[in-house]
C-alpha positions, -999 to 999 in steps of 0.1 A, spaced: 107 516 562 78 491 562 65 476 530 28 474 522 20 441 505 -2 442 474 -35 426 487 -63 407 472 -89 435 470 -104 422 438 -110 388 454 -109 367 422 -111 394 396 -129 387 363 -143 353 356 -162 329 379 -141 300 391 -144 283 424 -165 304 447 -161 304 485 -196 308 499 -191 321 534 -168 338 559 -171 345 596 -171 381 610 -153 386 643 -160 417 664 -133 425 689 -156 447 710 -178 416 718 -148 393 723 -158 368 695 -138 336 691 -138 299 683 -120 273 705 -113 236 707 -90 212 727 -61 197 708 -55 160 705 -25 137 700 -8 147 667 -1 125 637 34 140 636 40 165 664 70 182 647 51 192 615 21 213 607 7 238 582 -20 264 588 -37 284 561 -63 311 564 -79 339 544 -83 371 565 -98 405 559 -88 430 586 -111 457 599 -95 477 628 -59 484 620 -29 491 642 -41 470 671 -13 454 692 -13 416 693 -44 411 672 -47 373 673 -55 350 644 -49 321 667 -35 316 702 -28 286 724 -13 282 759 3 252 774 6 241 811 19 275 821 16 312 811 52 310 798 43 284 772 23 299 744 20 299 706 4 326 684 -2 339 649 -11 376 651 -10 410 637 15 429 659 4 464 650 3 460 612 31 435 610 25 398 609 41 377 636 42 339 642 59 330 674 60 307 704 75 309 739 84 282 764 103 273 796 103 289 830 113 324 818 90 324 787 119 326 763 112 327 726 114 293 710 106 304 675 95 336 659 90 353 625 80 390 623 76 405 589 91 437 576 60 440 555 28 457 569 -7 447 562 -29 478 563 -56 473 536 -91 470 551 -105 464 516 -84 433 510 -84 396 516 -50 381 525 -41 344 523 -16 336 551 1 302 552 26 292 579 43 258 576 64 242 604 89 214 604 114 212 631 130 180 616 145 201 587 183 201 588 186 237 575 173 259 603 156 285 581 136 258 564 119 249 597 96 280 594 80 290 561 55 318 556 35 326 525 13 357 517 -10 355 488 10 326 473 44 342 476 70 330 502 79 358 526 116 361 531 121 395 547 118 396 585 126 421 611 129 393 636 137 356 631 143 329 657 143 293 643 131 264 665 157 239 677 159 206 658 131 183 669 112 210 688 76 200 696 53 230 690 26 237 716 -2 237 689 5 200 682 5 189 718 -26 172 733 -50 187 758 -46 224 753 -72 250 741 -66 264 707 -85 297 701 -92 314 668 -96 351 669 -85 355 705 -54 354 728 -50 332 758 -64 326 784 -101 328 778 -104 360 799 -77 377 779 -81 403 751 -62 409 719 -92 398 698 -92 398 660 -115 422 642 -125 414 607 -133 383 586 -120 347 584 -125 323 555 -111 290 543 -94 281 576 -73 250 574 -49 231 597 -29 201 584 -12 179 611 19 161 601 30 179 569 49 211 560 31 222 529 35 251 505 9 277 496 0 259 464 -17 232 485 -44 258 493 -45 283 464 -34 291 429 -29 321 406 -60 328 384 -49 323 348 -69 353 336 -64 379 364 -31 367 380 -48 371 414 -41 345 441 -74 326 447 -83 296 468 -84 260 455 -115 239 452 -117 205 468 -95 209 499 -115 184 518 -108 157 492 -73 166 483 -56 172 516 -46 146 542 -54 165 574 -39 143 601 -53 137 635 -54 173 647 -63 187 613 -95 207 605 -112 227 578 -136 255 586 -158 268 558 -183 287 581 -211 274 559 -235 265 587 -247 297 605 -260 276 635 -225 259 638 -199 283 626 -171 262 641 -181 230 622 -151 211 608 -157 198 573 -124 180 569 -140 147 579 -122 147 613 -151 164 632 -126 185 650 -153 211 657 -148 244 674 -171 258 701 -185 293 695 -179 322 719 -202 352 713 -206 346 676 -242 344 662 -258 335 629 -256 371 617 -218 367 618 -219 343 589 -214 365 558 -209 362 520 -180 387 521 -153 362 510 -119 359 493 -137 352 460 -164 379 463 -152 409 482 -180 432 496 -175 469 504 -171 478 540 -164 512 556 -128 523 551 -110 528 584 -80 544 566 -99 577 562 -92 601 590 -121 606 614 -128 605 651 -154 577 652 -152 540 662 -156 511 637 -170 477 647 -189 447 632 -163 442 605 -162 479 596 -199 480 590 -210 498 622 -198 533 632 -203 555 662 -189 588 674 -189 605 708 -171 637 698 -191 668 690 -178 667 655 -193 656 621 -173 628 606 -182 605 577 -175 568 572 -170 559 535 -169 527 515 -138 508 505 -151 504 469 -156 534 446 -174 526 414 -177 550 384 -202 530 364 -232 508 370 -263 509 393 -258 502 430 -281 498 460 -272 500 497 -289 506 531 -281 519 565 -298 513 599 -298 542 623 -288 527 657 -285 559 678 -290 596 673 -277 627 690 -299 654 704 -336 655 709 -347 670 676 -317 665 652 -308 632 637 -272 644 632 -266 619 604 -263 622 566 -266 592 544 -253 594 509 -223 596 486 -193 617 476 -168 620 448 -138 598 458 -115 628 452 -131 644 482 -130 614 505 -104 628 528 -122 661 530 -157 646 536 -145 620 561 -139 649 585 -171 667 574 -207 659 565 -221 642 534 -241 667 513 -223 698 526 -200 722 507 -166 723 525 -139 745 511 -118 727 485 -145 703 473 -139 690 438 -169 668 430 -205 662 440 -216 650 474 -252 641 486 -265 636 521 -299 626 534 -299 642 569 -335 637 580 -338 669 600 -373 679 589 -364 706 563 -335 705 539 -334 668 544 -314 660 513 -285 683 505 -263 683 474 -231 703 477 -247 723 505 -280 730 485 -314 719 497 -330 696 471 -366 706 479 -397 695 498 -400 662 479 -372 648 501 -383 663 535 -389 630 554 -375 627 589 -360 596 604 -349 583 638 -334 554 657 -340 519 641 -352 534 608 -336 517 577 -328 540 548 -322 530 512 -302 546 485 -301 537 448 -272 552 428 -274 552 390 -239 562 380 -246 556 343 -273 582 342 -261 604 371 -291 599 394 -296 592 432 -328 580 448 -338 577 485 -365 560 506 -372 551 542 -383 517 556 -391 504 522 -418 530 514 -422 548 481 -391 565 467 -390 602 477 -401 629 453 -421 603 434 -388 589 423 -383 559 400 -348 543 401 -357 522 370 -365 553 349 -330 554 333 -321 586 315 -353 604 324 -340 603 361 -376 607 374 -376 622 409 -339 618 413 -311 641 427 -287 644 397 -250 640 400 -220 643 376 -213 611 356 -178 597 348 -165 602 384 -158 576 410 -180 577 441 -178 563 476 -209 556 496 -214 561 534 -230 579 563 -222 608 587 -223 606 625 -221 633 652 -218 633 690 -234 600 700 -251 591 668 -244 556 652 -254 535 623 -248 501 606 -242 501 568 -253 473 546 -236 469 512 -250 434 509 -232 417 538 -254 428 567 -245 431 603 -282 433 612 -309 408 606 -332 414 576 -355 398 551 -327 385 529 -335 404 497 -309 397 470 -300 417 439 -307 406 404 -275 386 403 -287 368 435 -260 385 455 -262 404 487 -288 403 515 -309 434 521 -339 444 543 -359 457 513 -363 447 477 -335 459 454 -347 479 424 -344 460 390 -310 465 375 -293 476 408 -266 456 425 -249 450 458 -215 466 460 -191 437 457 -162 426 435 -180 401 413 -208 426 405 -182 453 398 -161 430 375 -193 422 355 -203 459 352 -168 468 340 -164 439 316 
C-alpha cells in the first residue's frame, strides 16, 4: 500500500520568518519549460538538487521536474513524478540500461501542498546506498519500491558538458511529459553531496519545514550550479547564484510569475474532488466538455474571516444560458457539489451553498432558492465576477466587472449585512465555480492566471482585477494564520 507524505500545506504556518517572494507556474497543456546547456563540472561525480514544488494535475505518468539527454536517446537522467510516486533515475549504454534509480513507496497526491525535494549524488561513496540520498520536507526518504545504486565513480549525465538540461519537461524538446504546477527555490550545487538542512529548516514555532534565507551567500554552487528564484517576470530563468547560468524560457510569460510560494500558500482549485472537467494553469483554470454540471472548489476552506476572490468567464455553453455558477459551499458538501451546481439543493446536502448563475432570472441561488431581483444581473464571456465572503457575520456579496455590489450591498456593513445573501456561521466553506458543456473559467484567489490591475488586499497580499473591500483578504496561508491567531 502506498503512503501519503504529510505535506507543507500551511507553507510556513504562524509567524513571519524568511518569505519567498515568487514561484513559477508551469502549464503542461502549453508545454512550458526552462532549459540551458550544461558546462564542465567542478566535480563531475557529486551534485545536489533542491526544489520546492506544488503539484496541480495528479496521476500523470512521467511528469518531469527535470530531464536531460546525452549523446543518444539511451542516455538520460530524470527527476519526475511517475504517477504519484517520486522517481530519480538515469539510463545509459547502448541498451538504455538503468544506471541508477530511486522510486519511492510514498505517494505525493496533495495539490494544496508545497513539497521540498532534495536529491544528493556522490558516486565516490564507498557504501553503495550512500551514493543516492533523497529528502522530502527535511526528512531523508528510506523506503523505496525500486533502488539501483550507481557504480563507484559513475559520471552522471547532468554533470557532463554540452547537454541540454530542461526544467519542467522531458527530453528531447519535442517530447511531452511536462510538469503541471509551481516551482520555487530551485537550486543546483555542483561538486557536493549536501543534506536537506543546507536548504531548509524546521520552524521553531510551527514545526513546519521552511526554506532557509541567504542561499546565494551561504552555498558554494560550483561551475554548473544555479539558483532560480523566479523574481524577474521578464526573465523567469535568471540565475541568482552569481554564476549567471541562466535558463532560456519556453512558452512561459510574465503572468506565470506568481506569489503562491512555499512560505505563503495560495488557494487553488482542488483536483482531488470528483468531476469531469479539465484543470489547467496551475489548477486555476477549469473547462468541461461533458453535458454535465460539475464544480471546481478551493483547496482552502476557512471558517472565520472575510475573504475576497474573483473569476473570469472564458467560455460559455449555449446561446442564452451562461451555464456557470460562481460561489461557495459548506465543505461537508464538497464531494456532493463537485458533481453538481453551486447554489442548488442536491439530495443529501448538509450546509449552505450559493451560486451566481447569471441566467437573467434567479441569478443567485441559495440552497436552490432564488435570492430575488436585486441579484438578477447577467454575465457572459470575458466578464469578471467578484465575491466577498464575510464568514464572521454570515454574509456574501456579489458584483460584476467592478460595478456596484448587487442588491445595494455593502461588504463593509458588518453585522447589519446590508444587501447580502446570508449564510450559516461557524462552518467551513470552499469557494469555486460551476461549468457545463463547453463553459470555462479562471479563478483568482490572489495569484492570478490572467492579467489584471494588480489590486492587493489590506495586508498587501494578492493581485486582483478590482479593488478589494476594506477588511477582506486574499485566500492564502499567511492571511489565514493571522485570522486564526
